[in-house]
C-alpha positions in Angstrom: 0.0 0.0 0.0 0.8 3.7 -0.2 0.6 5.7 3.0 -0.2 9.3 2.7 -0.8 12.4 4.9 -3.5 14.9 4.2 -4.6 18.2 5.7 -8.2 17.3 5.0 -10.7 15.6 7.4 -10.8 11.9 6.7 -14.6 11.9 6.5 -14.4 14.3 3.5 -12.0 12.0 1.7 -14.1 9.0 2.5 -17.2 10.6 1.0 -15.5 11.3 -2.3 -13.9 7.8 -2.5 -17.3 6.2 -1.9 -19.0 8.5 -4.5 -16.4 7.3 -7.0 -17.3 3.7 -6.4 -14.4 2.5 -4.3 -14.5 1.0 -0.8 -12.9 2.5 2.3 -12.9 2.0 6.0 -12.0 4.6 8.6 -10.5 3.2 11.8 -8.9 5.5 14.4 -6.6 8.0 12.7 -6.4 6.1 9.4 -8.6 5.7 6.3 -8.0 2.5 4.4 -8.9 2.7 0.7 -9.1 0.0 -2.0 -8.3 1.8 -5.2 -8.0 1.1 -8.9 -5.9 -1.9 -10.2 -6.1 -3.6 -6.8 -4.1 -0.8 -5.2 -4.3 -0.1 -1.4 -4.0 3.4 0.2 -3.9 4.4 3.8 -4.5 8.1 4.5 -3.9 9.8 7.8 -4.6 13.4 8.9 -1.4 15.5 9.1 -0.7 17.7 12.0 -0.9 21.5 11.4 2.9 21.9 11.7 3.5 19.7 8.7 0.9 21.5 6.7 2.7 24.8 7.5 6.1 23.4 6.6 4.8 22.1 3.2 3.2 25.5 2.5 6.6 27.2 3.0 8.0 25.2 0.1 7.2 25.8 -3.5 6.4 22.1 -4.0 5.3 20.7 -7.3 4.0 23.0 -10.0 0.3 23.4 -9.5 0.6 22.4 -5.8 -0.5 19.2 -4.2 -3.9 20.1 -2.9 -4.7 18.6 0.5 -2.3 15.7 0.1 0.9 16.7 1.8 3.2 13.7 1.9 3.8 10.2 0.8 5.4 8.6 3.9 5.7 5.0 2.9 5.3 2.9 -0.2 5.3 -0.9 0.1 6.1 -3.2 -2.9 5.7 -7.0 -2.6 8.5 -9.2 -3.8 9.0 -13.0 -4.1 10.5 -15.0 -1.2 14.3 -14.6 -1.0 14.4 -11.3 -2.9 14.4 -8.7 -0.1 18.1 -9.2 0.6 19.0 -8.9 -3.0 17.0 -5.6 -3.3 18.6 -4.3 0.0 22.1 -4.9 -1.3 21.3 -3.2 -4.6 20.0 0.0 -3.0 22.7 0.2 -0.4 25.7 -0.9 -2.5 24.8 0.4 -5.9 22.7 3.4 -5.2 24.3 4.2 -1.9 21.2 4.9 0.2 20.4 3.8 3.8 18.7 0.4 4.0 17.5 -1.7 6.9 17.2 -5.4 6.3 15.3 -7.9 8.4 13.8 -11.3 7.7 11.7 -11.0 4.6 11.8 -7.2 4.4 14.1 -4.4 3.1 13.3 -0.8 4.1 14.9 2.1 2.2 15.0 5.3 4.2 14.9 8.8 2.9 15.7 11.8 5.1 13.6 14.9 4.9 14.0 18.5 5.9 13.2 19.9 9.3 9.4 19.9 9.9 8.7 17.6 7.0 7.8 13.9 7.0 10.5 11.3 6.3 9.8 8.6 3.7 10.3 4.8 3.4 10.3 2.5 0.4 9.6 -1.0 1.7 10.1 -4.3 -0.2 8.2 -7.1 1.6 8.4 -10.7 0.7 5.0 -12.3 0.2 3.3 -15.3 -1.4 1.0 -12.8 -3.1 3.9 -11.1 -4.9 4.1 -11.2 -8.6 7.2 -12.5 -10.4 10.3 -10.3 -9.9 10.2 -9.4 -13.6 6.4 -8.7 -13.8 7.1 -5.1 -14.9 8.3 -6.6 -18.2 5.3 -8.8 -18.6 2.2 -6.9 -17.5 1.1 -3.2 -17.9 -0.6 -3.5 -14.5 2.7 -4.2 -12.9 4.3 -1.1 -14.4 5.5 0.5 -11.2 7.4 3.8 -11.8 9.0 5.8 -9.0 11.5 8.6 -8.6 14.0 9.2 -5.8 16.3 12.1 -5.0 19.9 11.6 -3.8 21.0 14.5 -1.6 23.7 16.1 -3.7 25.7 16.0 -6.9 28.5 13.9 -5.3 26.2 11.1 -4.2 24.4 11.3 -7.6 27.6 11.0 -9.5 28.8 8.1 -7.4 25.5 6.2 -7.9 25.6 6.9 -11.7 29.1 5.6 -11.9 28.3 2.3 -10.1 25.1 1.8 -12.2 26.9 2.5 -15.4 29.7 0.1 -14.5 27.2 -2.6 -13.8 25.5 -2.1 -17.1 22.2 -1.2 -15.5 21.3 2.1 -17.1 17.9 2.0 -18.6 16.8 4.0 -21.7 13.0 4.2 -21.9 12.0 4.8 -25.6 8.8 6.4 -24.5 10.7 9.5 -23.4 13.2 9.8 -26.2 12.9 13.1 -28.1 11.0 14.8 -25.3 12.2 17.3 -22.7 15.8 16.2 -21.7 15.1 16.6 -18.0 12.7 13.7 -18.3 14.8 11.7 -20.7 17.1 8.8 -20.2 20.8 9.8 -19.6 23.4 7.6 -21.3 26.5 9.4 -19.9 27.4 11.2 -16.8 27.5 14.6 -18.5 23.9 14.0 -19.7 22.8 12.8 -16.2 24.2 15.9 -14.6 22.5 18.1 -17.3 19.2 16.3 -17.1 19.3 15.9 -13.3 18.4 12.2 -13.5 19.1 8.8 -14.9 17.0 5.7 -15.2 17.3 2.1 -14.0 14.9 -0.8 -14.3 16.6 -4.1 -13.4 17.8 -4.3 -9.7 20.4 -7.0 -9.5 22.2 -8.3 -6.4 25.8 -6.9 -6.5 27.0 -10.0 -4.6 25.3 -12.5 -6.8 25.8 -11.7 -10.5 22.7 -12.5 -12.6 20.4 -12.8 -9.6 17.5 -10.4 -10.0 16.0 -8.6 -7.1 13.1 -6.8 -8.7 12.2 -4.9 -11.9 10.6 -1.5 -11.8 11.3 1.8 -13.4 13.2 4.2 -11.1 14.3 7.7 -11.9 17.3 8.6 -9.8 17.6 12.4 -9.4 19.4 15.1 -7.4 18.1 18.4 -6.2 18.9 20.4 -9.3 16.2 18.5 -11.2 13.4 20.8 -12.2 10.8 18.7 -10.4 12.6 18.8 -7.0 9.7 19.7 -4.6 11.6 21.1 -1.6 12.8 24.4 -2.8 12.9 27.5 -0.5 10.5 30.4 -1.1 13.2 32.1 -3.2 13.5 29.0 -5.4 16.8 27.7 -4.1 17.3 24.0 -3.6 17.8 23.0 0.0 
């Protein structure tokens, strides 16, 4: 499921969800929603301090409405794959990962007053095949993450390139370069991102962890949502 924070009363959200034909259950401080394509959402009411902190940032173009933060995203993976995914994220991308039995949790820091985020890979018998992205449109998970600075971004690109794991998505070829698929470090630094798709275990060559499209960015990317009021990245 995706876990979200909203500034809006949960009852208001529930009314719209039900009017749209989806089911939801409010329990305590959480609203559980069964959405399209079998997706699951959990929405909680954000505290006023978070709403104020988000308002101080420019955020995404057009704003984000009452939804203020995505705090956790959980993807299911086959048994035995969480460790492979953990090693890919920690050793190749260089991000902080906690690994426990059957689960890998990738941690993303946030700014003062803002919510931290987690990307969780959880082993489950309900998980699709590790390469389901390549087989089914419904499994086409597409995420973006931001590394903290140009140095960590450059180091991650170098490791990904050396492993032969850069991904060029033909759908975005010929479009705005900042949403394109970098093929070299100069292009990646210019675009502010590069793409990967196949997450292989760096300790076990050829052993796939999971497949999904991931845009790896750094704060100079035009879509970076945490700019100061004057437009500076921070």
